[in-house]
All heavy atoms as an XYZ file, in Angstrom:
806
protein
N      12.790     -9.554     -1.666
C      11.537     -9.390     -0.950
C      11.241     -7.891     -0.812
O      12.128     -7.106     -0.513
C      11.637    -10.037      0.429
C      10.360     -9.999      1.200
S      10.479    -10.783      2.801
C       9.964    -12.409      2.403
N       9.991     -7.538     -1.004
C       9.624     -6.126     -0.942
C       9.058     -5.761      0.420
O       8.511     -6.601      1.114
C       8.630     -5.813     -2.046
C       7.419     -6.696     -2.031
C       6.713     -6.742     -3.360
O       7.285     -6.391     -4.367
N       5.486     -7.188     -3.358
N       9.175     -4.490      0.768
C       8.723     -4.048      2.083
C       7.213     -3.847      2.129
O       6.593     -4.099      3.149
C       9.432     -2.741      2.444
C      10.912     -2.957      2.651
C      11.600     -1.739      3.167
C      13.052     -2.053      3.414
N      13.762     -0.977      4.066
N       6.615     -3.385      1.023
C       5.169     -3.183      0.957
C       4.592     -4.177     -0.041
O       5.069     -4.285     -1.157
C       4.838     -1.738      0.568
C       5.323     -0.795      1.662
C       3.345     -1.569      0.335
C       5.123      0.670      1.359
N       3.552     -4.906      0.389
C       2.937     -5.939     -0.447
C       1.434     -5.707     -0.513
O       0.861     -4.985      0.301
C       3.163     -7.319      0.158
C       4.586     -7.750      0.178
C       4.626     -9.197      0.599
N       5.905     -9.517      1.190
C       6.094    -10.480      2.071
N       5.069    -11.201      2.475
N       7.281    -10.720      2.547
N       0.798     -6.404     -1.468
C      -0.652     -6.377     -1.612
C      -1.297     -6.884     -0.324
O      -0.868     -7.877      0.245
C      -1.035     -7.271     -2.802
C      -2.510     -7.344     -3.062
C      -2.757     -8.234     -4.252
C      -4.241     -8.425     -4.479
N      -4.521     -9.286     -5.619
N      -2.306     -6.162      0.149
C      -3.018     -6.559      1.377
C      -2.519     -5.873      2.634
O      -3.171     -5.959      3.674
N      -1.372     -5.175      2.566
C      -0.848     -4.470      3.744
C      -1.674     -3.211      4.009
O      -2.148     -2.553      3.087
C       0.598     -4.036      3.502
C       1.573     -5.175      3.570
O       1.224     -6.238      4.118
O       2.709     -5.015      3.068
N      -1.811     -2.857      5.292
C      -2.409     -1.580      5.668
C      -1.282     -0.566      5.729
O      -0.288     -0.771      6.416
C      -3.100     -1.677      7.028
O      -4.077     -2.716      6.962
C      -3.773     -0.377      7.386
N      -1.425      0.510      4.950
C      -0.361      1.519      4.873
C      -0.883      2.881      5.287
O      -2.081      3.158      5.267
C       0.246      1.592      3.446
C       0.995      0.334      3.109
C      -0.799      1.899      2.410
N       0.043      3.749      5.648
C      -0.204      5.107      6.099
C       0.474      6.037      5.099
O       1.627      5.814      4.746
C       0.412      5.256      7.496
C       0.099      6.544      8.184
C      -1.074      6.681      8.892
C       0.985      7.603      8.145
C      -1.369      7.866      9.535
C       0.694      8.787      8.786
C      -0.478      8.926      9.490
N      -0.226      7.069      4.611
C       0.332      7.990      3.617
C       1.108      9.077      4.363
O       0.567      9.762      5.235
C      -0.770      8.596      2.729
C      -0.157      9.534      1.701
C      -1.553      7.510      2.036
N       2.381      9.231      4.005
C       3.282     10.169      4.702
C       3.236     11.576      4.129
O       3.452     12.546      4.847
C       4.719      9.645      4.643
C       4.956      8.306      5.306
C       6.372      7.841      5.054
C       4.673      8.382      6.791
N       3.009     11.714      2.817
C       3.001     13.042      2.225
C       2.099     13.072      1.007
O       1.700     12.036      0.491
C       4.423     13.461      1.824
O       4.896     12.613      0.804
N       1.783     14.279      0.564
C       0.922     14.458     -0.589
C      -0.485     14.860     -0.183
O      -0.757     15.190      0.978
N      -1.387     14.814     -1.142
C      -2.761     15.252     -0.932
C      -3.484     14.400      0.110
O      -4.355     14.893      0.828
C      -3.495     15.199     -2.271
C      -4.841     15.878     -2.272
C      -5.442     15.844     -3.628
N      -5.821     14.460     -3.947
C      -6.128     14.035     -5.149
N      -6.085     14.841     -6.180
N      -6.464     12.765     -5.346
N      -3.146     13.118      0.203
C      -3.805     12.201      1.130
C      -3.036     12.033      2.440
O      -3.230     11.046      3.150
C      -3.982     10.828      0.457
C      -4.755     10.859     -0.831
C      -6.245     11.136     -0.645
O      -6.746     10.957      0.471
O      -6.895     11.529     -1.625
N      -2.164     12.964      2.768
C      -1.311     12.900      3.972
C      -2.132     12.598      5.225
O      -3.151     13.219      5.481
C      -0.589     14.235      4.149
C       0.140     14.364      5.446
N       1.301     13.695      5.693
C      -0.139     15.064      6.569
C       1.717     13.994      6.911
N       0.857     14.821      7.464
N      -1.688     11.582      5.993
C      -2.320     11.247      7.258
C      -3.409     10.197      7.171
O      -3.887      9.741      8.197
N      -3.798      9.805      5.965
C      -4.850      8.807      5.808
C      -4.238      7.418      5.628
O      -3.066      7.296      5.297
C      -5.734      9.157      4.610
C      -6.474     10.477      4.831
C      -7.381     10.822      3.702
N      -8.474      9.851      3.623
C      -9.238      9.728      2.548
N      -9.053     10.474      1.487
N     -10.222      8.830      2.533
N      -5.045      6.392      5.862
C      -4.527      5.037      5.693
C      -5.510      4.211      4.887
O      -6.694      4.546      4.798
C      -4.260      4.392      7.046
O      -5.455      4.277      7.770
N      -4.999      3.145      4.299
C      -5.820      2.245      3.498
C      -5.078      0.946      3.233
O      -3.954      0.753      3.683
N      -5.741      0.069      2.470
C      -5.175     -1.237      2.170
C      -4.642     -1.241      0.739
O      -5.289     -0.731     -0.173
C      -6.246     -2.342      2.326
C      -5.701     -3.701      1.952
C      -6.760     -2.375      3.752
N      -3.450     -1.802      0.561
C      -2.806     -1.847     -0.757
C      -3.548     -2.841     -1.650
O      -3.761     -3.996     -1.281
C      -1.323     -2.249     -0.627
C      -0.682     -2.411     -1.990
C      -0.558     -1.236      0.200
N      -3.951     -2.364     -2.848
C      -4.652     -3.196     -3.820
C      -3.652     -3.851     -4.766
O      -3.795     -5.021     -5.114
C      -5.639     -2.339     -4.648
C      -6.679     -1.717     -3.753
C      -6.278     -3.154     -5.748
C      -7.534     -0.693     -4.459
N      -2.642     -3.090     -5.182
C      -1.693     -3.562     -6.192
C      -0.371     -2.826     -6.002
O      -0.358     -1.648     -5.638
C      -2.276     -3.262     -7.580
C      -1.418     -3.682     -8.719
C      -2.044     -3.270    -10.067
O      -3.083     -2.628    -10.100
N      -1.397     -3.638    -11.138
N       0.743     -3.516     -6.247
C       2.072     -2.910     -6.176
C       2.755     -3.088     -7.532
O       2.740     -4.175     -8.099
C       2.936     -3.565     -5.070
C       4.331     -2.986     -5.040
C       2.276     -3.411     -3.722
N       3.341     -1.999     -8.033
C       4.109     -2.036     -9.277
C       5.567     -1.814     -8.921
O       5.979     -0.677     -8.650
C       3.597     -0.966    -10.250
C       4.304     -0.999    -11.582
O       5.305     -1.679    -11.745
N       3.766     -0.257    -12.524
N       6.360     -2.878     -8.882
C       7.753     -2.770     -8.463
C       8.611     -2.014     -9.471
O       9.565     -1.337     -9.093
C       8.349     -4.160     -8.235
C       7.838     -4.787     -6.974
O       7.630     -4.108     -5.979
N       7.601     -6.087     -7.010
N       8.296     -2.136    -10.747
C       9.086     -1.479    -11.767
C       8.977      0.058    -11.663
O       9.967      0.765    -11.738
C       8.621     -1.942    -13.158
C       9.567     -1.627    -14.268
C       9.176     -2.339    -15.531
C      10.246     -2.150    -16.589
N       9.913     -2.846    -17.818
N       7.758      0.549    -11.455
C       7.536      1.995    -11.322
C       7.645      2.462     -9.873
O       7.548      3.660     -9.600
C       6.162      2.346    -11.874
N       7.806      1.527     -8.930
C       7.902      1.822     -7.489
C       6.665      2.588     -6.998
O       6.772      3.583     -6.285
C       9.172      2.593     -7.172
C      10.431      1.792     -7.408
C      11.644      2.548     -6.896
C      12.862      1.709     -6.925
N      13.524      1.610     -8.188
N       5.472      2.092     -7.394
C       4.223      2.715     -6.973
C       3.268      1.649     -6.444
O       3.472      0.461     -6.645
C       3.542      3.441     -8.146
O       3.303      2.509     -9.193
C       4.378      4.591     -8.649
N       2.224      2.120     -5.761
C       1.205      1.227     -5.239
C      -0.160      1.886     -5.361
O      -0.268      3.116     -5.303
C       1.470      0.899     -3.778
N      -1.204      1.064     -5.544
C      -2.582      1.538     -5.525
C      -3.139      1.239     -4.135
O      -3.077      0.099     -3.680
C      -3.431      0.836     -6.578
C      -3.112      1.119     -8.041
C      -4.036      0.297     -8.931
C      -3.274      2.580     -8.355
N      -3.676      2.268     -3.477
C      -4.236      2.101     -2.141
C      -5.739      2.338     -2.236
O      -6.179      3.360     -2.775
C      -3.592      3.097     -1.139
C      -4.148      2.867      0.251
C      -2.090      2.938     -1.136
N      -6.518      1.406     -1.745
C      -7.971      1.447     -1.871
C      -8.590      2.695     -1.256
O      -8.378      2.989     -0.089
N      -9.333      3.456     -2.063
C     -10.059      4.632     -1.580
C      -9.213      5.877     -1.420
O      -9.738      6.919     -1.023
N      -7.925      5.818     -1.740
C      -7.055      6.995     -1.603
C      -6.536      7.443     -2.958
O      -6.392      6.640     -3.871
C      -5.868      6.669     -0.689
C      -6.177      6.315      0.742
C      -4.891      6.097      1.523
C      -6.995      7.385      1.416
N      -6.243      8.727     -3.078
C      -5.690      9.329     -4.298
C      -6.616      9.048     -5.498
O      -6.173      8.629     -6.557
C      -4.275      8.792     -4.560
C      -3.468      9.732     -5.424
O      -3.725     10.923     -5.454
N      -2.486      9.200     -6.136
N      -7.900      9.307     -5.293
C      -8.903      9.050     -6.324
C      -8.816     10.085     -7.439
O      -8.528     11.252     -7.214
C     -10.313      9.078     -5.723
C     -10.547      8.046     -4.650
S     -10.366      6.354     -5.190
C     -11.891      6.143     -6.089
N      -9.055      9.602     -8.666
C      -9.068     10.491     -9.828
C     -10.290     10.160    -10.673
O     -10.839      9.073    -10.589
C      -7.808     10.351    -10.645
C      -7.629      9.030    -11.343
S      -6.196      9.041    -12.391
C      -6.526      7.580    -13.356
N     -10.715     11.142    -11.469
C     -11.851     10.947    -12.374
C     -11.323     10.528    -13.735
O     -10.305     11.032    -14.193
C     -12.643     12.244    -12.534
C     -13.217     12.772    -11.244
C     -14.443     12.012    -10.868
C     -15.098     12.671     -9.657
N     -16.220     11.933     -9.186
N     -12.014      9.588    -14.358
C     -11.614      9.127    -15.687
C     -12.841      9.090    -16.564
O     -13.863      8.513    -16.203
C     -10.994      7.745    -15.587
C     -10.664      7.122    -16.928
C      -9.560      6.102    -16.801
N      -9.442      5.253    -17.978
C      -9.028      5.660    -19.165
N      -8.721      6.916    -19.368
N      -8.920      4.804    -20.162
N     -12.749      9.708    -17.746
C     -13.832      9.670    -18.723
C     -13.682      8.391    -19.522
O     -12.633      8.153    -20.129
C     -13.757     10.887    -19.656
C     -14.002     12.160    -18.937
N     -15.194     12.831    -19.000
C     -13.219     12.893    -18.110
C     -15.125     13.914    -18.253
N     -13.933     13.974    -17.699
N     -14.722      7.553    -19.507
C     -14.616      6.236    -20.115
C     -15.666      6.071    -21.204
O     -16.842      6.392    -21.008
C     -14.802      5.164    -19.040
C     -14.360      3.809    -19.488
C     -14.068      2.927    -18.292
O     -14.550      3.163    -17.203
N     -13.288      1.893    -18.505
N     -15.231      5.564    -22.345
C     -16.130      5.325    -23.464
C     -16.960      4.067    -23.215
O     -16.485      3.111    -22.608
C     -15.310      5.169    -24.739
C     -16.150      4.905    -25.976
C     -15.324      4.958    -27.216
N     -14.937      6.336    -27.465
C     -13.987      6.713    -28.325
N     -13.318      5.816    -28.985
N     -13.696      7.979    -28.503
N     -18.173      4.073    -23.705
C     -19.046      2.920    -23.548
C     -18.605      1.780    -24.468
O     -18.220      1.999    -25.613
C     -20.480      3.309    -23.898
C     -21.480      2.224    -23.674
C     -22.896      2.705    -23.921
O     -23.111      3.859    -24.229
N     -23.840      1.807    -23.809
N     -18.623      0.552    -23.933
C     -18.321     -0.625    -24.729
C     -19.458     -1.635    -24.534
O     -20.415     -1.353    -23.815
C     -16.987     -1.273    -24.312
O     -17.116     -1.746    -22.976
C     -15.828     -0.309    -24.419
N     -19.317     -2.801    -25.126
C     -20.346     -3.846    -24.945
C     -20.403     -4.314    -23.491
O     -21.462     -4.671    -22.993
C     -20.040     -5.046    -25.841
C     -20.356     -4.808    -27.291
C     -20.103     -6.067    -28.115
O     -19.304     -6.909    -27.731
N     -20.788     -6.157    -29.244
N     -19.270     -4.306    -22.814
C     -19.193     -4.854    -21.459
C     -19.515     -3.835    -20.363
O     -20.018     -4.205    -19.306
C     -17.802     -5.414    -21.185
C     -17.396     -6.455    -22.195
O     -18.227     -6.979    -22.918
N     -16.121     -6.755    -22.263
N     -19.190     -2.578    -20.551
C     -19.348     -1.602    -19.477
C     -19.999     -0.306    -19.971
O     -19.937      0.029    -21.143
C     -18.010     -1.313    -18.813
C     -16.992     -0.728    -19.760
C     -15.718     -0.327    -19.023
N     -14.816      0.284    -19.977
C     -13.671     -0.228    -20.379
N     -13.264     -1.371    -19.881
N     -12.923      0.404    -21.259
N     -20.556      0.406    -19.000
C     -21.196      1.688    -19.298
C     -20.151      2.768    -19.505
O     -19.045      2.687    -18.974
C     -22.077      2.100    -18.116
C     -23.467      1.560    -18.152
C     -24.316      2.141    -17.040
O     -24.315      3.366    -16.863
O     -24.968      1.351    -16.354
N     -20.540      3.787    -20.230
C     -19.655      4.938    -20.399
C     -19.925      5.953    -19.302
O     -20.799      5.783    -18.472
N     -19.143      7.027    -19.291
C     -19.342      8.099    -18.319
C     -18.072      8.384    -17.546
O     -16.984      7.951    -17.905
N     -18.242      9.122    -16.466
C     -17.100      9.507    -15.628
C     -17.033      8.544    -14.452
O     -17.982      8.418    -13.680
C     -17.255     10.954    -15.141
C     -17.372     11.899    -16.346
C     -16.070     11.337    -14.266
C     -17.748     13.305    -15.977
N     -15.921      7.837    -14.329
C     -15.742      6.903    -13.215
C     -14.602      7.384    -12.318
O     -13.700      8.092    -12.784
C     -15.456      5.457    -13.711
C     -14.174      5.393    -14.525
C     -16.622      4.920    -14.501
C     -13.642      4.005    -14.693
N     -14.644      6.998    -11.048
C     -13.580      7.315    -10.111
C     -12.722      6.078     -9.926
O     -13.255      4.977     -9.757
C     -14.135      7.750     -8.766
O     -14.788      8.972     -8.884
N     -11.409      6.249     -9.951
C     -10.503      5.132     -9.693
C      -9.272      5.627     -8.967
O      -8.997      6.822     -8.947
C     -10.133      4.399    -10.988
C      -9.427      5.236    -12.023
C      -9.229      4.457    -13.299
C      -7.821      3.923    -13.377
N      -7.534      3.209    -14.603
N      -8.535      4.677     -8.357
C      -7.349      5.024     -7.593
C      -6.194      5.339     -8.528
O      -6.001      4.656     -9.533
C      -6.939      3.891     -6.662
C      -7.885      3.625     -5.524
C      -8.975      2.646     -5.844
O      -9.000      2.122     -6.974
O      -9.814      2.401     -4.973
N      -5.410      6.346     -8.180
C      -4.190      6.658     -8.907
C      -3.019      6.145     -8.073
O      -3.120      6.049     -6.849
C      -4.064      8.177     -9.116
N      -1.900      5.791     -8.727
C      -0.769      5.244     -7.969
C      -0.094      6.266     -7.050
O      -0.078      7.459     -7.348
C       0.201      4.787     -9.054
C      -0.334      5.206    -10.349
C      -1.691      5.780    -10.157
N       0.423      5.782     -5.942
C       1.191      6.591     -4.980
C       2.594      5.982     -4.912
O       2.745      4.770     -4.852
C       0.545      6.545     -3.585
C      -0.899      7.054     -3.634
C       1.359      7.374     -2.585
C      -1.654      6.903     -2.329
N       3.615      6.834     -4.912
C       4.997      6.334     -4.852
C       5.253      5.659     -3.508
O       4.742      6.103     -2.471
C       5.977      7.493     -5.058
C       7.340      7.036     -5.444
N       8.305      6.755     -4.522
C       7.893      6.777     -6.660
C       9.418      6.356     -5.145
N       9.179      6.372     -6.447
N       6.021      4.568     -3.546
C       6.288      3.776     -2.331
C       7.006      4.586     -1.249
O       6.856      4.297     -0.068
C       7.106      2.534     -2.675
C       6.390      1.483     -3.524
C       7.342      0.338     -3.849
C       5.147      0.970     -2.846
N       7.772      5.611     -1.651
C       8.482      6.422     -0.661
C       7.524      7.263      0.173
O       7.890      7.732      1.243
C       9.494      7.334     -1.348
O       8.840      8.284     -2.160
N       6.292      7.452     -0.301
C       5.305      8.223      0.432
C       4.378      7.354      1.272
O       3.416      7.853      1.854
C       4.454      9.049     -0.550
C       5.275     10.080     -1.272
O       6.220     10.615     -0.712
N       4.945     10.355     -2.502
N       4.681      6.057      1.374
C       3.868      5.130      2.146
C       4.691      4.501      3.271
O       5.881      4.258      3.094
C       3.330      4.010      1.254
C       2.414      4.420      0.110
C       2.089      3.216     -0.750
C       1.147      5.059      0.621
N       4.053      4.246      4.394
C       4.685      3.520      5.503
C       3.705      2.478      5.999
O       2.494      2.740      6.088
C       5.057      4.469      6.634
N       4.191      1.298      6.324
C       3.338      0.226      6.835
C       2.854      0.595      8.229
O       3.602      1.147      9.039
C       4.104     -1.100      6.847
C       4.305     -1.572      5.417
C       3.377     -2.151      7.652
C       4.916     -2.929      5.273
N       1.583      0.270      8.519
C       1.031      0.501      9.857
C       1.519     -0.608     10.781
O       1.504     -1.786     10.421
C      -0.489      0.500      9.813
O      -0.943      1.562      9.036
N       1.945     -0.219     11.980
C       2.431     -1.178     12.972
C       1.275     -2.081     13.405
O       0.196     -1.604     13.726
C       2.961     -0.407     14.188
C       3.809     -1.266     15.100
O       3.441     -2.428     15.319
O       4.827     -0.765     15.588
N       1.475     -3.408     13.430
C       0.392     -4.309     13.833
C      -0.044     -4.120     15.281
O      -1.160     -4.461     15.642
C       0.967     -5.709     13.633
C       2.342     -5.560     13.147
C       2.668     -4.120     12.995
N       0.827     -3.559     16.111
C       0.515     -3.398     17.544
C      -0.377     -2.177     17.808
O      -1.401     -2.282     18.465
C       1.819     -3.273     18.333
C       1.699     -3.626     19.783
C       3.050     -3.721     20.409
C       2.971     -4.366     21.768
N       4.287     -4.535     22.367
N       0.015     -0.999     17.286
C      -0.740      0.227     17.599
C      -1.278      0.983     16.382
O      -1.957      1.987     16.537
C       0.101      1.164     18.459
C       1.408      1.575     17.802
O       1.610      1.222     16.622
O       2.211      2.250     18.453
N      -0.999      0.519     15.164
C      -1.548      1.146     13.974
C      -0.843      2.399     13.500
O      -1.261      3.008     12.527
N       0.240      2.783     14.158
C       0.994      3.969     13.751
C       2.011      3.582     12.665
O       2.406      2.421     12.575
C       1.690      4.600     14.942
C       0.692      5.168     15.932
C       1.379      5.861     17.060
C       0.337      6.448     18.008
N       0.943      7.005     19.214
N       2.457      4.545     11.847
C       3.402      4.206     10.773
C       4.744      3.738     11.332
O       5.213      4.249     12.343
C       3.558      5.506      9.994
C       3.039      6.581     10.863
C       2.077      5.961     11.826
N       5.340      2.766     10.653
C       6.619      2.226     11.092
C       7.478      1.871      9.892
O       6.978      1.730      8.781
C       6.414      0.963     11.961
O       7.687      0.500     12.409
C       5.748     -0.140     11.187
N       8.779      1.750     10.121
C       9.668      1.250      9.089
C       9.722     -0.263      9.175
O       9.245     -0.849     10.131
C      11.059      1.845      9.269
C      11.059      3.352      9.017
C      12.432      3.942      9.224
N      12.958      3.532     10.521
C      14.157      3.885     10.986
N      14.944      4.629     10.241
N      14.583      3.494     12.145
N      10.300     -0.884      8.158
C      10.317     -2.343      8.069
C      11.757     -2.835      8.046
O      12.610     -2.262      7.363
C       9.585     -2.812      6.794
C       9.650     -4.317      6.648
C       8.153     -2.343      6.816
N      12.023     -3.894      8.793
C      13.311     -4.577      8.695
C      13.017     -6.054      8.412
O      11.886     -6.505      8.521
C      14.128     -4.412      9.979
O      13.470     -5.027     11.049
N      14.051     -6.800      8.076
C      13.901     -8.208      7.743
C      14.700     -9.054      8.712
O      15.725     -8.628      9.237
C      14.392     -8.475      6.306
C      13.553     -7.783      5.272
C      13.966     -6.591      4.715
C      12.359     -8.336      4.852
C      13.187     -5.952      3.766
C      11.581     -7.715      3.913
C      11.997     -6.516      3.361
N      14.208    -10.276      8.955
C      14.922    -11.226      9.809
C      14.725    -12.602      9.206
O      13.670    -12.932      8.680
C      14.341    -11.181     11.226
C      15.081    -12.085     12.193
C      14.613    -11.904     13.606
N      13.262    -12.450     13.743
C      12.412    -12.112     14.722
N      12.749    -11.232     15.622
N      11.210    -12.654     14.780
N      15.766    -13.410      9.288
C      15.685    -14.782      8.790
C      15.449    -15.702      9.993
O      16.233    -15.710     10.940
C      16.948    -15.169      8.011
C      17.078    -14.266      6.798
C      16.899    -16.638      7.623
C      18.349    -14.443      6.018
N      14.356    -16.435      9.933
C      13.973    -17.346     11.018
C      14.876    -18.583     11.008
O      15.662    -18.794     10.091
C      12.507    -17.775     10.845
C      11.513    -16.622     10.884
C      11.316    -16.081     12.287
O      10.792    -16.805     13.133
O      11.713    -14.913     12.515
N      14.733    -19.434     12.035
C      15.549    -20.642     12.150
C      15.303    -21.605     10.980
O      16.211    -22.328     10.574
C      15.226    -21.385     13.465
C      15.621    -20.645     14.722
C      14.578    -19.644     15.149
O      13.364    -19.886     14.954
O      14.972    -18.580     15.665
N      14.074    -21.639     10.480
C      13.754    -22.534      9.372
C      14.168    -21.969      8.011
O      13.880    -22.559      6.965
C      12.264    -22.876      9.367
C      11.375    -21.656      9.215
O      11.889    -20.530      9.304
O      10.159    -21.833      9.010
N      14.844    -20.800      7.991
C      15.343    -20.208      6.758
C      14.366    -19.272      6.084
O      14.644    -18.734      5.020
N      13.192    -19.043      6.693
C      12.182    -18.172      6.104
C      12.499    -16.710      6.449
O      12.831    -16.391      7.576
C      10.803    -18.560      6.656
C       9.662    -17.873      5.984
C       8.334    -18.388      6.544
C       7.192    -17.650      5.892
N       5.920    -17.987      6.521
N      12.394    -15.834      5.434
C      12.657    -14.415      5.625
C      11.341    -13.718      5.960
O      10.370    -13.851      5.226
C      13.257    -13.827      4.342
C      13.821    -12.452      4.486
C      14.494    -12.051      3.186
C      15.120    -10.688      3.300
N      15.718    -10.266      2.030
N      11.286    -13.004      7.093
C      10.052    -12.352      7.539
C      10.282    -10.847      7.725
O      11.405    -10.409      7.947
C       9.517    -12.965      8.851
C       9.078    -14.392      8.637
C      10.562    -12.884      9.953
N       9.170    -10.101      7.647
C       9.226     -8.652      7.865
C       8.926     -8.336      9.326
O       8.035     -8.924      9.926
C       8.210     -7.941      6.974
C       8.507     -8.107      5.505
C       7.503     -7.391      4.635
N       6.165     -7.960      4.825
C       5.045     -7.380      4.425
N       5.086     -6.219      3.818
N       3.894     -7.939      4.629
N       9.664     -7.389      9.869
C       9.536     -6.987     11.273
C       9.254     -5.485     11.313
O       9.870     -4.710     10.599
C      10.853     -7.255     12.055
C      11.309     -8.708     11.890
C      10.726     -6.870     13.513
C      10.415     -9.705     12.536
N       8.313     -5.067     12.178
C       8.033     -3.637     12.384
C       9.120     -3.069     13.290
O       9.355     -3.593     14.378
C       6.653     -3.458     13.023
N       9.773     -2.003     12.844
C      10.859     -1.415     13.630
C      10.343     -0.764     14.921
O      11.017     -0.763     15.933
C      11.565     -0.324     12.797
C      12.498     -0.870     11.754
C      13.861     -1.169     12.362
N      14.798     -1.575     11.368
C      15.667     -0.776     10.741
N      15.646      0.517     10.998
N      16.512     -1.244      9.891
N       9.131     -0.244     14.880
C       8.569      0.480     16.013
C       8.356     -0.413     17.234
O       8.717     -0.083     18.341
C       7.256      1.133     15.577
C       6.586      1.967     16.595
C       5.304      2.545     15.998
N       4.594      3.314     16.994
C       4.810      4.596     17.232
N       5.692      5.249     16.515
N       4.133      5.227     18.157
N       7.725     -1.604     17.005
C       7.373     -2.471     18.130
C       8.122     -3.804     18.139
O       8.106     -4.511     19.125
C       5.868     -2.773     18.084
O       5.544     -3.491     16.916
N       8.730     -4.180     17.011
C       9.420     -5.457     16.920
C       8.489     -6.613     16.581
O       8.897     -7.763     16.595
N       7.215     -6.310     16.281
C       6.232     -7.340     15.945
C       6.448     -7.867     14.532
O       6.935     -7.140     13.660
C       4.801     -6.759     16.029
C       4.374     -6.373     17.416
C       3.825     -7.530     18.212
O       3.103     -8.358     17.640
O       4.124     -7.586     19.401
N       6.028     -9.108     14.307
C       6.047     -9.682     12.967
C       4.920     -9.081     12.149
O       3.784     -9.003     12.600
C       5.839    -11.192     13.042
C       7.010    -12.077     12.635
C       8.136    -11.939     13.623
C       6.551    -13.498     12.510
N       5.220     -8.657     10.891
C       4.189     -8.133      9.986
C       3.570     -9.289      9.227
O       2.367     -9.315      9.015
C       4.796     -7.088      9.039
C       5.253     -5.872      9.832
C       3.769     -6.673      7.987
C       6.032     -4.866      9.035
N       4.367    -10.254      8.825
C       3.857    -11.410      8.098
C       3.154    -12.335      9.076
O       3.647    -12.608     10.153
C       5.022    -12.177      7.416
C       5.809    -11.286      6.498
O       5.192    -10.442      5.836
O       7.040    -11.421      6.449
N       1.999    -12.868      8.632
C       1.179    -13.771      9.436
C       1.968    -14.788     10.139
O       2.001    -15.228     11.172
């Protein structure tokens, strides 16, 4: 089980986007990176095809998972993640800062 998943609200700990937060769009476990909506934007020159227009488009660049921290569900500040196994055998994520459940 991974600590950061698609749909999580994360806080950027270091880099150009330091201090900003956003929602995870995609996680790449092999490269240990994540795409965060609206953060770490880059310009890409794109050729015109039948389906899409050409020109310069903005898109998210990946951020390494070590530079991201999950926002605490209680107060929105960055927190670390721990795991706990419930009575029914389900493994859930817990915010270390407040002890709240991260998973619905």
